[in-house]
C-alpha positions in Angstrom: 45.2 43.9 125.3 47.9 41.9 127.2 47.7 39.1 124.5 48.1 41.7 121.7 51.1 43.2 123.5 52.7 39.8 124.0 52.1 38.9 120.3 53.7 42.2 119.2 56.7 41.6 121.5 57.3 38.1 120.2 57.0 39.3 116.6 59.6 42.0 117.3 61.9 39.4 118.8 61.5 36.8 116.0 64.5 36.5 113.7 64.2 38.6 110.5 65.7 38.5 107.1 68.5 41.0 106.5 69.5 40.2 102.9 72.5 38.4 101.4 74.6 41.6 101.4 74.8 41.2 105.1 76.6 37.8 104.6 79.4 39.2 102.3 81.6 40.8 104.9 82.3 37.5 106.6 81.7 35.1 103.7 83.0 37.0 100.7 84.3 34.0 98.8 81.2 32.0 99.3 78.9 34.9 98.3 81.0 35.6 95.3 80.9 32.0 94.1 77.1 31.8 94.8 76.4 34.8 92.7 77.6 32.9 89.7 75.4 29.9 90.4 72.0 29.2 88.7 70.1 29.5 92.0 71.2 33.1 92.5 70.0 34.0 89.0 66.5 32.6 89.1 65.0 36.1 88.9 65.9 39.7 88.3 65.3 42.8 86.2 65.6 42.4 82.4 68.5 43.8 80.5 71.4 41.5 80.9 71.3 40.6 77.2 70.7 36.9 77.6 68.1 37.2 74.9 67.7 39.8 72.1 64.5 41.9 72.2 65.6 43.8 69.2 65.2 41.0 66.7 62.7 38.8 68.4 59.4 38.1 66.6 56.7 35.6 67.3 53.9 34.9 64.8 50.6 32.9 65.2 47.5 33.0 63.0 46.0 35.5 65.3 49.0 37.6 66.5 52.3 39.0 65.3 54.4 40.1 68.3 57.5 42.2 67.6 59.7 42.8 70.7 61.7 45.6 69.2 61.8 48.4 71.7 59.7 46.5 74.2 62.3 45.3 76.7 61.2 47.8 79.3 57.6 46.4 79.3 58.8 42.9 80.3 60.3 44.3 83.5 61.4 41.1 85.3 62.4 37.6 84.4 62.1 34.2 86.1 64.6 31.4 85.4 68.3 31.1 85.5 68.6 31.2 81.7 70.3 27.8 81.5 67.1 26.5 79.7 65.3 29.8 79.2 63.4 32.5 80.9 59.8 33.6 81.5 58.9 37.2 82.0 56.7 39.3 84.2 55.1 42.7 83.7 53.3 45.1 86.0 50.1 46.9 85.2 48.8 49.4 87.8 50.8 47.7 90.5 49.6 44.2 89.7 52.0 41.6 88.4 51.3 39.3 85.4 53.1 36.6 83.5 54.0 37.1 79.8 52.5 34.4 77.5 55.8 34.3 75.7 59.1 32.9 77.0 62.6 32.8 75.6 64.1 29.3 75.2 67.9 29.4 75.1 68.7 26.1 73.5 66.5 26.9 70.5 67.3 30.6 70.7 63.7 31.3 70.0 60.6 32.9 71.6 57.6 30.7 72.1 54.6 30.2 74.3 55.3 30.1 78.0 54.8 26.8 79.9 51.1 26.1 80.5 49.9 28.7 78.0 47.7 27.8 75.0 47.1 31.2 73.6 48.2 34.8 74.0 46.7 35.4 77.5 48.0 38.6 79.2 45.9 38.2 82.3 47.6 35.3 84.2 48.3 36.7 87.7 51.6 36.1 89.4 51.0 35.4 93.1 53.4 35.3 96.0 53.4 31.4 95.8 54.6 31.7 92.2 57.5 34.0 93.1 58.5 32.4 96.4 61.0 29.9 94.9 62.4 32.3 92.3 62.9 35.5 94.2 63.6 36.7 97.7 62.2 39.2 100.2 58.9 39.6 98.3 56.8 42.8 98.6 53.1 41.7 98.2 50.3 44.1 98.8 48.0 42.7 101.5 44.4 42.0 100.5 45.2 41.5 96.8 45.8 38.4 94.6 48.8 39.7 92.6 49.4 43.2 93.8 53.1 44.1 94.6 55.0 47.1 95.6 57.7 48.3 93.3 60.0 46.4 93.0 58.1 43.2 93.6 61.1 41.6 95.3 64.0 43.2 97.1 66.6 40.5 96.2 67.1 38.6 93.0 67.2 34.9 92.9 67.2 32.5 95.9 68.8 34.3 98.8 71.2 32.9 101.4 68.4 33.1 103.9 66.2 30.8 101.9 68.4 27.9 102.9 70.1 29.2 106.1 67.2 30.9 107.7 66.7 34.6 108.8 70.0 36.1 109.6 69.3 38.9 112.0 70.3 36.9 115.1 73.4 35.7 113.4 74.5 39.2 112.5 73.7 40.6 116.0 75.8 37.8 117.5 78.8 38.7 115.4 78.5 35.5 113.4 78.3 33.1 116.3 75.2 31.0 116.2 71.6 31.9 115.1 71.9 30.4 111.7 71.2 27.1 110.0 73.8 24.9 108.2 71.6 22.4 106.3 74.4 19.8 105.9 74.6 19.5 109.7 70.8 18.9 110.2 69.2 15.5 110.7 68.3 14.1 107.3 64.5 14.9 107.4 65.3 18.5 108.3 68.2 18.7 105.9 66.1 17.4 103.0 63.3 19.8 103.9 65.5 22.8 102.9 65.7 21.5 99.3 62.1 20.2 99.3 60.6 23.6 100.1 61.1 24.5 96.4 61.9 21.2 94.6 59.0 19.1 95.9 55.6 19.8 94.3 54.1 16.3 93.8 50.7 15.9 92.3 49.2 18.1 95.0 50.8 20.3 97.6 48.7 22.1 100.2 49.0 24.0 103.5 48.1 22.1 106.6 45.2 23.4 108.7 46.5 26.3 110.9 49.7 26.3 108.9 52.9 27.9 110.1 55.4 29.2 107.5 58.3 27.0 106.9 61.8 28.2 108.0 65.0 26.3 107.4 65.8 23.9 110.3 62.2 22.9 110.7 60.3 19.9 109.2 58.6 20.9 105.9 55.9 18.3 106.7 54.8 20.4 109.7 53.8 23.2 107.3 52.5 21.4 104.2 51.1 18.1 103.0 52.4 16.7 99.7 50.9 13.9 97.7 52.5 12.1 94.8 51.2 9.6 92.2 51.1 6.0 93.5 52.7 4.8 90.3 56.4 5.2 89.9 55.7 5.7 86.2 54.0 9.1 86.6 56.1 11.2 84.2 58.6 13.9 84.7 57.6 17.4 85.8 59.7 20.5 86.3 59.9 20.1 90.1 59.7 16.3 90.4 63.4 15.8 90.9 63.1 15.5 94.7 60.4 12.8 94.6 62.1 10.9 91.8 65.4 10.8 93.8 63.7 9.7 96.9 62.2 6.7 95.0 65.5 5.7 93.4 67.2 2.5 94.4 70.3 4.6 95.1 68.6 6.8 97.7 66.8 3.9 99.3 70.0 1.9 99.7 72.0 4.8 101.1 70.3 5.0 104.4 69.6 8.7 104.0 73.2 9.5 103.1 72.3 10.4 99.5 70.6 13.8 99.3 70.6 16.7 96.9 73.8 18.1 98.3 75.7 14.9 97.4 75.7 15.9 93.7 74.9 19.6 93.9 76.9 22.3 95.6 74.4 25.1 96.1 77.2 27.6 96.4 78.2 26.8 92.8 81.4 24.7 93.3 81.6 22.1 90.5 81.2 18.4 91.5 82.3 15.5 89.4 79.3 13.1 89.5 81.4 10.0 88.6 83.4 10.3 91.9 80.1 10.3 93.7 78.9 7.2 91.9 82.2 5.4 92.6 81.7 5.8 96.3 79.2 3.0 96.2 79.8 1.3 92.8 82.8 -0.3 91.2 84.8 2.4 89.5 85.6 0.2 86.5 84.9 2.0 83.3 82.1 0.5 81.2 82.1 0.2 77.4 80.1 3.4 77.1 82.6 5.5 78.8 83.1 7.1 82.3 80.0 9.3 82.2 77.5 7.5 84.5 74.9 10.2 84.4 74.4 10.1 80.6 73.0 6.6 80.8 71.5 6.5 84.3 70.2 10.0 84.6 69.1 10.8 81.1 67.5 14.0 80.0 63.8 13.5 79.5 60.9 15.6 78.0 58.9 17.3 80.8 55.2 16.3 80.9 53.0 19.1 79.4 56.0 21.4 78.7 57.4 22.0 75.3 61.1 22.8 74.6 62.1 21.6 78.0 64.0 18.5 79.1 65.2 17.8 82.7 67.4 15.2 84.3 65.7 12.0 85.4 66.6 11.7 89.1 65.1 8.3 89.5 68.5 6.9 88.4 67.2 3.9 86.5 69.5 1.0 86.0 68.2 0.5 82.5 66.3 3.6 81.3 63.0 2.8 79.6 61.6 4.7 76.6 59.1 7.4 77.4 55.6 6.2 77.9 52.2 7.7 78.9 52.2 8.5 82.6 50.1 6.2 84.9 48.1 8.4 87.3 45.4 6.4 89.0 45.9 7.2 92.7 47.7 9.4 95.3 49.8 8.6 98.3 51.3 11.0 100.9 54.9 11.7 100.2 55.7 11.5 103.9 54.1 8.1 104.9 51.4 8.3 107.5 51.4 12.1 107.5 48.0 13.0 106.0 44.5 13.0 107.3 41.2 12.6 105.5 40.8 16.3 105.0 44.2 16.6 103.2 43.5 13.5 101.2 40.2 14.9 100.0 41.8 18.2 99.0 44.7 16.5 97.2 42.3 14.4 95.1 40.2 17.4 94.3 43.4 19.2 93.1 44.6 16.3 91.0 41.1 15.8 89.6 41.3 19.2 87.8 43.6 17.5 85.2 42.7 13.8 85.7 39.0 13.4 85.1 38.9 9.8 86.2 39.6 10.9 89.8 36.6 13.3 90.0 34.0 10.8 91.4 36.4 9.7 94.1 37.4 13.3 94.9 33.7 14.3 95.2 32.9 11.5 97.7 36.0 12.4 99.8 35.0 16.1 99.8 31.4 15.4 100.9 32.8 13.4 103.8 35.3 16.0 104.7 32.7 18.8 104.7 30.6 16.8 107.2 33.6 16.4 109.5 35.1 19.9 109.0 32.0 22.1 108.2 34.0 25.4 108.7 37.1 24.5 106.7 37.2 27.1 103.9 39.5 25.0 101.6 37.2 22.0 101.8 34.1 24.2 101.2 35.7 26.0 98.2 36.6 22.7 96.5 33.2 21.2 97.1 31.5 24.3 95.8 33.4 24.0 92.5 32.2 20.4 92.2 28.6 21.3 92.7 28.8 24.1 90.2 30.3 21.8 87.6 27.5 19.3 88.3 24.9 22.0 87.7 23.7 22.2 91.4 23.8 26.0 91.7 21.7 26.1 94.9 24.2 24.0 96.8 27.2 25.8 95.3 25.6 29.1 96.2 24.9 28.0 99.8 28.6 26.9 100.1 29.8 30.2 98.7 27.8 32.1 101.2 29.3 30.0 104.0 32.8 30.6 102.7 32.4 34.4 102.7 31.0 34.3 106.2 34.2 32.6 107.3 36.5 34.4 104.9 35.1 37.7 103.4 38.1 38.1 101.1 37.8 34.7 99.4 38.2 35.6 95.7 36.6 32.6 94.0 33.5 32.5 96.3 33.1 36.3 95.8 33.1 36.0 92.0 30.9 32.9 91.9 28.3 34.3 94.4 28.0 37.3 92.1 27.1 35.0 89.2 24.4 33.2 91.3 23.0 36.6 92.4 22.7 38.1 89.0 20.9 35.0 87.7 18.3 35.5 90.4 17.8 39.1 89.5 19.9 40.5 92.3 21.9 42.8 90.0 23.0 45.3 92.6 24.3 42.6 94.9 26.2 41.0 92.0 27.8 44.3 91.0 29.0 44.9 94.6 30.5 41.4 94.7 32.3 41.7 91.4 33.6 45.2 92.1 35.1 43.8 95.4 36.7 40.9 93.5 38.2 43.1 90.8 39.8 45.4 93.4 41.7 42.3 94.6 42.3 40.8 91.1 41.9 43.3 88.3 43.0 40.9 85.6 40.0 38.7 85.9 38.6 39.5 82.4 35.6 37.2 82.7 34.5 38.9 85.9 34.9 42.3 84.3 32.8 41.4 81.3 30.1 40.2 83.6 30.3 43.4 85.6 30.0 45.4 82.3 26.9 43.5 81.3 25.3 44.0 84.8 26.1 47.7 84.7 24.6 48.1 81.2 21.5 46.2 82.2 21.1 48.5 85.2 21.3 51.6 83.0 24.9 52.6 83.7 26.2 52.7 80.1 29.2 54.8 81.0 30.2 52.4 83.8 29.8 49.5 81.4 32.0 51.1 78.8 34.6 51.9 81.4 34.7 48.3 82.4 35.1 47.1 78.9 38.0 49.5 78.3 39.7 48.1 81.4 39.1 44.6 80.1 40.8 45.5 76.8 43.7 47.1 78.6 44.4 43.8 80.3 43.4 41.6 77.4 43.7 43.5 74.1 42.8 40.5 72.0 39.5 39.8 73.7 36.9 39.7 70.9 33.9 39.6 73.3 34.9 42.8 75.0 35.4 44.5 71.6 32.0 43.4 70.3 30.3 44.6 73.5 32.0 47.9 73.4 31.1 48.5 69.8 27.4 47.7 70.6 27.3 50.0 73.6 28.8 52.8 71.6 26.5 52.3 68.7 23.5 52.5 71.0 24.8 55.7 72.5 25.0 57.6 69.2 
């Protein structure tokens, strides 16, 4: 009891976020300038007329989507609008990403990044929103459940970079706040890296503590990047590219994101920054250094999008196929064998050549950390893909003993149970999973089949209707519903 009381006392005393409006009385000019910056506009409620819903139309062989009158259904946006925007919609309190995005340069609607088809069931989790919106309102015990509104503050708030402001406000603006530019370089850079460093794999450290500005990001997460410098350009690879540039390595940590970017929105002339180290003589191509040495490049696996290459090459090379053969910790000497195994298993999801190595690492990690849920979950996926269901089932059972709310283990164990005739157990597992993630259409179809086989036709039909509510184009759900209804006549 004493321990619980102490924990509650410490939690009450911990600094809390108070919102950017609390900054305005003392920092009116800065707040006003920041509100016009791209970072402050990375999320919000739709309706600012950046794009036209009235005339938008998107056509594929299978779909014709007309957005006329549908602006209210796409309730929130992500993205500053400089390149484009993606959209979110809520269904029964659960948040999903629209399969269509608006691309401003082309002034057109097209598939959202990472989408192959018209999938309306992609969940939006807190980790997705964290770098686009502030003061999130997730519902505990769910994958993508959020209160309304899902976030209390649009865009990236002041406190994302300066830390919780309650102590600063209580002290009348004296102390209790972080100024990133005055931090030691590793802590300064951590402020930017929290959102602009993803690498090939990014994972929470064992017993993680949430990152707050002023701390070292490496204390909270492990990040791995591709060992080859020619690994392609991704939407969030600016930080790692800059760190590998000759300019950054020669600067002795003086060059950082804030050298060329004022987060409060004040324009910076890049040429003056370059001239601080390089001869200011104008070359034959003109005074614009960035156009040659920081060219716009196509983002790997993303259509319609080009980002600035922050590797600052002396002589930019033509685009080539990325070389992705191995991983290294972004912070040298900062990773252990557990983290390396998890990183390789994440990277192996898209790089098949890494799968044998990832499997060997996971087997060793499971032997050394037999109660590590993250290791067990990745290893279970490998055994399932290899067809060793007995081993995958045993791992799933161990995971749920350690973490009863683990979604993937709950769904997979239901599949193993139903194959062994344990239909009631499978139904219970799948119902539990769908309460946490109702957009999992595959799980809902399995549940409908199990209910039908157990004699619950009404329950099966209800599940199929829910599946079609989430995924109206699902042909399997429609066929199953027609068959059930035909048998009920």
